[in-house]
N, C-alpha and C positions, 0 to 999 in steps of 0.2 A: 917263705911266706911274706917277709917284709918287702921283698922285691915285687911280689904280686900285688900287695896292698898299695905300693907306690904307683904301679901301673894303673890300678883302678882309680886312684886319686887323680890321675892325669886325664881321665876320660870325663866327658860331659855325659852324665848318666840321666839327665833330665829328659823325660819323654818329649819328643818333638811335636807330635800330633795326637789327637784323640779320635775315638770312633765317631764322635759327633762331627768333627771336622771332615772326616771322610764322607759322611752322609751329606754334609753341606756342599762339598765339592761335586758329588754326583748330582745333586739337585741343581746346582749352579750351571752345570754344563749339559743338562738334559736337553736333547734336541740339537745340540751344537755339533757341527761337522768336525771330524777328527783333526783335519789340518788347522782349522780355526782354533780349536781347543788347544792344540800343541803350541801354536803361536802365542796364545794368551798365557798358558801355564808356564812355558819356558821364557817368553819375552818379559813377563812381569815377575819372574822368579817366585811364583806362588808357593812352590814346594821347597824353597831353599836350595841347598846344594844337591844336585840330582845326577845320577849316573844311570845309564841303560845297561841291563844285563842281557847279553845276547849269546845264543848258542851257535850262531851262524849256521843254523839248520835250514830246512827246506823252505820256510816262509820268512826267514829273518830279514832278507834284503828289503822287504816292503817297509817295515817299521824303521829300519836303519836309514832308508832313503827319506822317509818322512822327517825323521829327526834331523838328518843332515841338511835338509832343505830349510829348516828353521834355525838350527845352530849346530854346525859341524864340530864345535869344540866340546860338546857334551861328552864326558868320559864314557867310553864303551868298555864294559868288563866282560872278558871271555874266560871261562873256566877251562884252562888247559890242563886237563886231568892226566895227560900222558897216555890215554887209551883211545883217543879220537881216531877216526878214519883219516888217512892222509889227505883224502879229498876235502875233508872239512877244514883242515889247516890251510890248504891251498885256497879254498873258497874264502876263508876269513881274510887272507892277504889280498885276494882279488877284490873283494867288496870294499875293504878298507881303503885301497888305493883308488878304486872307481868313484867312491862317494866322498873322498877327501876327508875321511875321519881323522881328526887331529889328535885325539887322545885315546888310542886303542891300547888297552892294558890286558895282558894275559896273566891271570891269577893261577899260580901253580901250587900243588900240595907240598907240604914240608917233606923234604927228602928223608929226614931222620924218622919221621912218623911212618912214611911208606916203607922204609927198611925194617921197622919194627912190626908193623901190622899187615904188610902185604908184600913181603920180600919175594914171594913166589909169583906175584902179580895174578893170582888166581882167586883172590877174595871175592871177586864178582860172582864166581860160580857157586859159592856156598853161603855167602853173606852179602848180598847186593846192597842192603841198607848200610852196612858197615863200610863197604867200599865207597858208596856215595858220600858218606859222612866225611871220610878223610880226604877224598879227592875233590869234593864239591862244596859240601855244607860248611866245613871249617874254613877253607880258603876264601869262600865268598863272604862269610861273616867278618873275616879280617879285612877283606877288600872294601866292604861298604861301611866300615867303622866311621869314616869321616863324612858320610853323606846323610842327608835328611830324608831322602826318598829315592826309590829305584823305579825305573821304567822297565816293564816286561812286555814280551810279545805274546802273552797268553791270550787265547780266544775261547769263547764259550763253546764253539762248535767242535773243538778238538777232542773232547771226551765228556762222558756223562758226569764226571766229577767236577767239571768246570761250567756246567750249563747255567749257573746263576751268577757267573762272574761279573762283578761291577767294574766300572772304569777306575774308580778309586776305592781302595780298601786299606784298612790298618794292617800293617805287616805284623802278623802274629808269630813270625819265626824268631822274634826276640822281644825283649821288653823295652826297646828304645823308642817305640812310638813312631816309627817311620811310616810314611805312606808308600804303598805299592800302587803304581800308576799303570793301568792296563789300557792304553789308547785304542787297541784293536779288539777290545772285549766283545763288541757287537758285530764285528766283521764276519762275513761268511767266507766259505772256500771260494766262491765265485768272485767276491770282492777282492780277495787276495790275487786271484788269477788275472782279473781285469787290471789291477794296479801294476803287476809285473809287465803286462802287455803294454799298457799306456806309457810306461817309463823305460821300456826296453831293458828290464833288469835280468841279469843272468841267473839261471836256476842252479841250485846245488847239483853237482854232477851225479849224485846218487839218486836223486828224485826220479829220474827216468827209469831206474831199475826197480821202483816200487817202495823205496824208503821214504815215507812221508813224514816221519818224526825222527830226527836223527840225533842220537846222543853218542855215548861211547860205543866203540865197535863191538865189544863182546856182548853187550846188552841191547843191541838194536837189530831188528830183523825186518824183512819185507812185509808190508801190510797187505793182507788178502782182500779181494773184492768184498765190499759190504761192511768191512770193519771200520771202526773209527780211526782217525789218523794216528793215535797214540797206541794202538793195539800192538804195534811192533816193538814196544819198549818193555823190557824185562818179561818177555814172553815166558809163560809157565810159572811165573811168580805172582803172588798176591801183592803186587806193587804197581802203582800207577804214577808216582812222583819220585823225583830223586831225593827230595828232602828240603830243598831250598825254599819251597812254598808250603812246607808243612808246619803247623803250629808247634811251638817249642814246649817241652815239658820242663817247667822251672825246677823240678826236683831231680832232673837227670844229672847224675854225678859226672857224666862225660862232657858236659857243656864246656866249651873252651872259655878261658879267661884271657883277656888281652890287656 
């Protein structure tokens, strides 16, 4: 316990931002184009130390290209869960080289935790939330510990659960008061397609097969005509998010301590 206490003492536990500041940022950039907004936010360091969290999925290259055109040194965090499609890992490397991303980090789950809680590698089949927790939620929480804000590629059109997504929001996944910055919140599917065409960006190789939202291989399926893009994630489960964008329960005894 003494070691844990010392670890906590070394952390800056003061909240970085408040809900009021997230609202102020949304008001400040209302009507501003995405690229101009990114140049200002990143160029003037308005959010402090920032990292982009990218899945290198079907639409990821658009935001990564936008970020790289402003500042290719922004850290890019990729959750290497150990369960990705081989095509995703190859696409990550391709996009990283193409865009000249200077700080691409792969965050991996703790090997001892995996051995204890998912030795069979079948946890996804009976406890997908638990699988996401050890392979995504906890590794990301550790990976963003030194950042004031994260940039995500979420868009309002992707699912009904995201239809009111703002550009700036207070990150409710922890108590640190980070800002979650969603530059493409108001982009449409057509906007994404047009950007890929305009900048000759390569598509994820699985997109042509009908995979429109690509996560871990066991929990990703082809999207059927008329379904929203995230319908192929955790099909058959009452689950729409992996957990990294889910509000935290402060009373959860399983919360990690760093």
